[in-house]
Phi, psi and omega in degrees: 000318180299321180296321179294315179299317180296317180297317179296318179298319179297315179298314180297319179295316181296320179295315181293323181290327183278324182278141176262152175292132182284140179276130180291144175266158178286137178303132177081000179296145181220144171240142186203165175274120184280339185232003180230152177225157178305130178092357179297146172252128186225170175252149176269141004286150183251124174269129180245120180255127183269132175250147180213131174228147177088353177211171179247164177262134177217148179301154176305144181092347179276118179258091179225139181305142174058037175228165177186184177227159187278150170225141178243121177264128184238127173052053177210172179295158177302155179311134177089352181254159179093183186303320183254012186303314181293322180297318183292335177286331183259325188251349180111166183272139175289172175238108180203192184295343180256356183223103179260132180257139177237061186290353177274000182089016181296149181239012173197164178208151173248124186247140170265095180257138177291160178303143179129186180274143178220141175258145180225142173214136176263142177224132174270128178248155179278192182307328182255021178072017179264133177301146178294171178238114355288157182298145175255105184226152173274170168293153172281127176247154175244127176242156178247121177262124180267000000 
């Protein structure tokens, strides 16, 4: 019985140690694409301007109420969906070719995207790159690069 209790305690401790407490989002806060819309046809390089209302932008690591920094999801399922969807909501977003971090507080980026269709979604992350609760995300848009 003691071994079962110890095993359960280790699992609970490991889970608690890995997950971060989620930062609350401001009611009504929104993130959006300021210069692109679903179905737009564009040329590469593509400038993407991030819009935010109801909260402020602050560099990663800044712990201030109602602030966060942008993340751009490229050519992947919407936030929270897919194999790692639940993990990214609790533990933070990875940094790779499908997840761009703007931890310096940047509000736009210019991308060299190959010709074809691409999906984009904006996510506001807290000081530790974890989406707020509830998450502040844009709609997923699809653009065509000629």
